[in-house]
C-alpha positions as CSV (number, residue, x, y, z in Angstrom):
1,M,-49.4,12.0,99.8
2,T,-46.0,13.0,98.6
3,I,-47.1,13.0,95.0
4,L,-50.1,15.1,95.7
5,S,-48.1,17.5,97.7
6,T,-45.6,17.9,94.9
7,K,-48.4,18.6,92.4
8,K,-49.8,21.3,94.7
9,V,-46.4,22.9,95.0
10,I,-45.8,22.9,91.3
11,K,-49.2,24.3,90.6
12,K,-48.7,27.0,93.2
13,R,-45.3,28.0,91.9
14,S,-46.6,28.2,88.3
15,K,-49.3,30.7,89.4
16,Q,-46.7,32.8,91.2
17,N,-44.4,32.8,88.1
18,L,-47.1,34.2,85.7
19,P,-46.8,37.9,86.8
20,D,-43.0,37.8,87.2
21,L,-42.6,39.2,83.7
22,P,-41.6,42.9,83.7
23,T,-44.5,45.3,82.9
24,H,-43.0,46.5,79.7
25,V,-42.6,43.0,78.4
26,L,-46.3,42.2,79.3
27,S,-47.3,45.5,77.5
28,D,-45.4,44.4,74.4
29,I,-47.3,41.0,74.4
30,L,-50.6,42.6,75.1
31,A,-50.1,45.2,72.4
32,I,-49.8,42.4,69.9
33,V,-53.0,40.8,71.2
34,A,-54.7,44.2,71.1
35,S,-53.8,44.9,67.5
36,T,-56.0,42.0,66.4
37,S,-58.9,42.1,68.9
38,S,-60.0,44.7,71.5
39,T,-62.2,41.9,73.0
40,D,-59.1,39.7,73.7
41,L,-57.4,42.7,75.3
42,L,-60.4,43.3,77.7
43,N,-60.4,39.6,78.6
44,A,-56.6,39.8,79.3
45,K,-57.1,42.8,81.5
46,A,-59.6,40.9,83.6
47,S,-57.3,38.0,84.3
48,C,-55.1,39.5,87.0
49,K,-53.9,42.8,88.5
50,E,-50.5,42.7,86.7
51,W,-52.1,42.1,83.3
52,F,-54.7,44.8,84.0
53,K,-51.9,47.3,84.8
54,A,-49.8,46.3,81.7
55,A,-52.9,46.4,79.5
56,S,-53.7,50.0,80.7
57,E,-50.5,51.4,79.3
58,D,-50.8,54.0,76.5
59,Y,-48.5,51.9,74.4
60,V,-51.2,49.2,74.3
61,F,-54.1,51.6,73.6
62,E,-52.1,53.2,70.8
63,R,-52.0,49.8,69.0
64,V,-55.4,48.3,69.8
65,S,-57.8,47.4,67.0
66,I,-61.2,49.3,67.3
67,E,-62.7,47.9,64.1
68,S,-65.4,46.0,66.1
69,L,-66.5,49.2,67.9
70,P,-69.2,51.5,66.5
71,V,-67.9,54.7,64.7
72,I,-70.2,56.8,66.8
73,P,-71.2,55.0,70.1
74,W,-74.1,56.4,72.0
75,K,-73.1,57.7,75.4
76,K,-76.4,56.7,77.1
77,T,-76.3,53.1,75.9
78,N,-72.5,52.4,75.4
79,N,-70.6,54.6,77.8
80,G,-67.9,51.9,78.2
81,A,-67.1,52.1,74.4
82,V,-67.0,55.9,74.6
83,S,-64.5,55.8,77.5
84,F,-62.4,53.2,75.7
85,L,-62.3,55.3,72.5
86,Q,-61.3,58.4,74.5
87,K,-58.3,56.5,75.9
88,C,-57.4,55.4,72.4
89,I,-57.5,59.0,71.2
90,K,-55.4,60.2,74.1
91,A,-52.8,57.4,73.4
92,G,-52.6,58.5,69.8
93,N,-54.3,55.4,68.2
94,P,-54.3,56.2,64.5
95,E,-57.8,54.7,63.7
96,S,-59.4,56.5,66.7
97,L,-57.7,59.8,65.6
98,F,-59.1,59.2,62.1
99,R,-62.6,58.6,63.3
100,Q,-62.6,61.6,65.6
101,G,-61.3,63.7,62.8
102,M,-64.1,62.6,60.5
103,I,-66.7,63.2,63.1
104,D,-65.4,66.7,64.1
105,Y,-64.8,67.9,60.6
106,F,-67.9,66.6,58.7
107,S,-70.5,66.3,61.5
108,N,-69.6,68.5,64.5
109,L,-68.4,71.5,62.4
110,R,-65.2,71.6,64.5
111,L,-63.1,72.2,61.4
112,D,-59.7,73.0,63.1
113,S,-60.1,70.1,65.5
114,G,-61.1,67.7,62.7
115,L,-58.2,68.7,60.5
116,E,-55.7,68.3,63.4
117,Y,-56.9,64.8,64.2
118,L,-56.8,63.8,60.5
119,R,-53.3,65.3,60.2
120,K,-52.1,63.4,63.3
121,A,-53.6,60.1,62.0
122,S,-52.0,60.8,58.6
123,D,-48.6,61.4,60.2
124,K,-48.9,58.1,62.0
125,G,-49.3,56.3,58.6
126,H,-53.1,55.9,58.5
127,L,-53.7,55.6,54.8
128,V,-57.4,56.6,54.8
129,A,-56.7,59.7,56.9
130,K,-54.0,60.7,54.5
131,Y,-56.5,60.3,51.6
132,V,-59.2,62.4,53.3
133,Y,-56.8,65.1,54.6
134,G,-55.2,65.4,51.2
135,I,-58.6,65.8,49.5
136,I,-59.6,68.5,51.9
137,L,-56.5,70.5,51.2
138,V,-56.9,70.0,47.4
139,C,-60.4,71.5,47.8
140,Y,-59.1,74.5,49.6
141,G,-56.9,75.4,46.6
142,G,-53.8,77.6,46.5
143,E,-50.9,76.6,48.7
144,F,-53.1,74.1,50.5
145,R,-53.8,72.3,47.2
146,E,-50.0,71.9,46.6
147,Q,-49.6,70.4,50.1
148,G,-52.5,68.1,49.5
149,L,-51.1,66.9,46.2
150,K,-47.8,66.1,47.9
151,L,-49.6,63.9,50.4
152,V,-51.8,61.9,48.0
153,C,-50.0,61.7,44.7
154,D,-48.3,58.4,45.6
155,L,-51.7,56.7,46.2
156,K,-52.4,54.4,43.3
157,S,-55.8,53.3,42.0
158,K,-56.0,50.1,44.2
159,L,-55.3,52.1,47.3
160,V,-57.7,54.8,46.3
161,D,-60.5,52.2,45.9
162,E,-59.7,50.8,49.4
163,C,-59.8,54.4,50.9
164,R,-63.1,55.1,49.2
165,E,-64.7,52.0,50.7
166,K,-63.5,52.7,54.2
167,V,-64.6,56.4,54.0
168,R,-68.1,55.4,52.7
169,K,-68.5,52.9,55.6
170,V,-67.5,55.6,58.2
171,V,-69.7,58.5,56.8
172,K,-72.8,56.4,56.5
173,F,-73.1,56.5,60.3
174,M,-72.7,60.3,60.5
175,W,-75.0,63.2,60.3
176,K,-73.1,65.1,57.6
177,R,-73.2,68.9,58.0
178,N,-70.0,70.0,56.3
179,F,-69.1,69.3,52.6
180,I,-65.7,71.0,52.6
181,I,-66.8,73.7,50.1
182,A,-70.3,75.1,49.6
183,E,-72.5,73.8,46.8
184,G,-71.6,75.5,43.5
185,E,-68.1,76.4,44.6
186,E,-66.5,73.4,43.0
187,K,-66.4,75.4,39.7
188,E,-62.7,76.1,40.4
189,L,-62.0,72.4,40.5
190,T,-63.7,71.8,37.2
191,L,-62.1,74.8,35.6
192,R,-58.6,73.7,36.6
193,R,-59.3,70.4,35.0
194,K,-60.9,71.9,31.9
195,N,-58.0,74.3,31.3
196,C,-55.2,71.8,32.0
197,C,-53.0,71.0,28.9
198,C,-52.8,67.3,29.8
199,K,-56.2,66.8,28.1
200,E,-54.6,67.6,24.7
201,R,-53.4,64.0,24.5
202,L,-56.9,62.7,24.4
203,S,-58.6,62.2,21.0
204,C,-62.0,63.7,20.4
205,V,-63.6,60.2,20.5
206,E,-62.1,59.5,23.9
207,M,-63.3,62.8,25.2
208,K,-66.8,62.2,24.1
209,K,-66.8,58.7,25.6
210,K,-65.5,59.9,28.9
211,S,-68.0,62.8,29.1
212,M,-71.1,60.6,28.7
213,G,-73.1,61.2,31.9
214,W,-72.6,60.1,35.5
215,R,-71.4,56.6,36.3
216,D,-70.9,54.7,39.6
217,E,-67.4,53.9,40.7
218,E,-65.5,55.8,38.1
219,E,-61.9,54.7,37.5
220,F,-59.5,56.8,39.4
221,D,-56.7,57.0,36.8
222,D,-57.7,57.5,33.1
223,G,-54.1,57.0,32.1
224,V,-53.8,60.5,30.6
225,S,-54.6,63.1,33.2
226,C,-51.9,64.7,35.3
227,D,-51.9,64.3,39.1
228,G,-53.5,67.7,39.6
229,C,-56.5,66.8,37.4
230,L,-56.8,63.3,38.9
231,W,-57.1,64.7,42.4
232,D,-59.3,67.6,41.5
233,T,-61.7,65.1,40.0
234,E,-61.4,62.8,43.0
235,A,-62.2,65.8,45.2
236,I,-65.4,66.3,43.2
237,R,-66.3,62.6,43.6
238,F,-65.6,62.8,47.3
239,R,-68.0,65.7,47.8
240,H,-70.6,64.0,45.7
241,M,-70.2,60.9,47.9
242,L,-70.8,63.0,51.0
243,R,-74.2,64.0,49.6
244,T,-75.3,60.8,47.9
245,G,-73.1,57.9,49.3
246,R,-71.7,57.2,45.8
247,F,-68.3,58.0,44.2
248,S,-69.6,59.0,40.8
249,C,-68.6,62.0,38.8
250,R,-69.1,63.7,35.4
251,F,-65.7,64.3,33.8
252,V,-65.1,67.8,32.5
253,Y,-62.8,68.2,29.4
């Protein structure tokens, strides 16, 4: 009887000691869990009241991974996901800010709202948001182009490839209604590239080779073009991807 009683006491005390951690410490732990799996976070919230409270902090929602959630959840069939994503946006979760920015700007025609979400995500270090926001500014031209170039010029070819793939996965679920600039207005982008003096370093043979038709997945950096020309061309590729789903482009020299 004594042994059994001791075991019961130990078991009872261990249960009481679980929630004794301060809420901010629990939030730190759950934020680490949330950063790898939103499902694990939801399971943790269901374990006890103290964990539910700690897991409901904005600090946790700011860091939770939403990769497993649909880009555009349907309210009628997935209201829980909609509510969850709204909490993430309110908490400043970079991925949720990026997604909402993409939806608002390219689908809902809420341009100011979309740009603001993309800017916030970019400021929080979201690489793909930085890529998209920079390209939009480059397309706008003038002072906006200079701001965009400052944002994206440090992105190298490998990072650009990663951003392209992520963007393509996001936009394929969207009804695209905005293409940044109207069809036919990208002449300014091609003229800037055509008139840039950096092309003088290319031989006639190289020019001819690079101008041969449209090709899927063009290389980002040709090793010769200046940053302005590279990103003008990437902006053209981006707009073409919005319409066709492919990052192909005809170079203009």
